[in-house]
Structure formats: structure tokens, C-alpha cells
Residue, then its C-alpha position, 0 to 999 in steps of 0.5 A: x161434190x157429188x161423189x164418183x163410183x170408182x170401178x175396183x181397184x186392183x190388189x196394188x192400188x188398194x196397197x198404195x191406198x191404204x199407206x197413204x192413208x197411214x201416210x196421212x195419221x198425221x197430216x200436214x194440212x194443206x194451206x188456207x186461210x183460216x177465216x175463208x169459209x170456202x176453204x174451211x168446207x174444204x177441210x170440213x169435207x161436209x160430204x163429198x167423199x174427202x178432206x183436204x189436205x190430208x194426203x188422201x189419194x182418189x181415184x177414178x177408173x177409165x168408165x168413172x171419170x168426167x168429161x176431159x178438162x177444159x182448161x185453159x192457161x197461158x204460163x208465165x213465159x208466155x207460152x198457151x196451154x189448153x185442153x189441145x196439150x192435153x191430149x195425147x200425154x199423159x199430164x200432171x197438174x199441179x196446184x201451187x204457191x211459193x210460200x206453201x210448205x206443203x209445196x216447197x216439202x213435195x218440189x223436189x218429188x215433183x220435179x224428179x219425177x217429171x225428168x223420169x217419165x219425161x222419155x214416157x211422154x208424161x208432163x207435168x205443168x204447174x199452177x200457181x195459184x199466188x205469185x208473179x212470175x219473180x216469185x215464182x221464178x225464184x221458186x223454180x230454180x232454187x229447186x230446179x223444177x224442170x216443167x212451166x206454170x200457170x199464173x193463177x191469183x185470179x182464180x179463174x184455173x182454179x174455179x173451172x176445177x173446182x170438181x176435183x180441186x177444193x178452194x183453197x186446198x193447196x197444194x193439190x195434184x191432179x193426173x190425167x190419162x191421155x184424153x184430158x181426163x182426171x184419172x187420180x186426184x192428191x190431196x195435200x203434198x204427194x207423197x213420190x212413190x204414190x205419184x210415180x204408181x198413178x203416172x206409171x199405171x197411166x203410162x201401162x193403158x192402152x194408148 
């Protein structure tokens, strides 16, 4: 993935970035199959300005964000979720599956943040890359996840976002601005304080 130029970040964001990288000195690797060459490519990075699952944070300034995501999915409960749902609201999009250890560790943080930001118009969606409805529902009950997830066992959603989500790099969390553009990406387990700061920055941006 060719790297994108990123606008200079405010000093506070640079501090957050440094903190996130420091926390990744003993990283919790993303869940991926050891015999999958695409997963190996994601872990290696290959000059793409990331190492999958290392807890790194990539931010995109307003002038360097790409086109709005062309999201097309259906939640486990049958709700149609597409690009129209992303417009006008800050959105957090989390890729996960139930047996993924980092996904289980970050789940309580995502649940907490989704509730804390609900009154500020921030919406959360999950993309489950592996599980059937019963397994996903059990996970959501265990961790009290209040927002819907879309099944993606066929990889259609993931493949449409390979510019931002390395194949098999789960968990990955994208934070979208009110136009539905990717403003930040967290690879690996999402740190609660870092994700909170990224969401707060986008909420503060002019509508």
C-alpha cells in the first residue's frame, strides 16, 4: 500500500502517537494464520508504513484523507449498513472475531467508548470476519457490546478496504470522519485512551 502524505499533527497527537508506539514495545500480535502468505505480508509490512498488529496508529489529516468508504453490509439482525449511514456522523469500524485474543481484550473498551460517545453522535459498527450469528451474539452478550456487527466470512467488506486493513490483520479499527473518510487506523488491540482521543478530535472538527 503506497504511503499517504499526512498533514502535520498537533503536539498532543504526537504525544499520543509516541505513547502508542511505546506501548507496542511488547506487542500483542494480531490474530492471523501462520501459513497464510497474505498474513505474513501484513506482518512484514514490506515498506507500506505499517506492521500489522503492532498497536501502531496512523492518522490522516483532513487534506490527505481518501474517498468516502463504499461500505456495503448487513448486520446479523438484518439491518442494511452502507455508505449513507456513514455520512454526517463520526464512525468507528472495528474488525474482529470471537476467538481472537486481542479482540476480547479490546471489547470492553469499545463497549465503554460507544456508550460514552453515543450522545455526541458517534456510531460504532463491527465487522466480524469469521463467526456465525450464534457465536457473534454470545461474544456480544459476554462483553455487553451495544452496537451491531456485520458478518464478513466471505471477505467482501475486508477486500473492499485493503487500502486500510491488511489482509488477516485482526483486530483493526478505523475511525471515519463525518464524510465517511478514514481519518485514523489502529492496528492490533485498540488502546482505550488513544481511541478516545482520536474520536474526540473528529467530534471537534467542524461539521
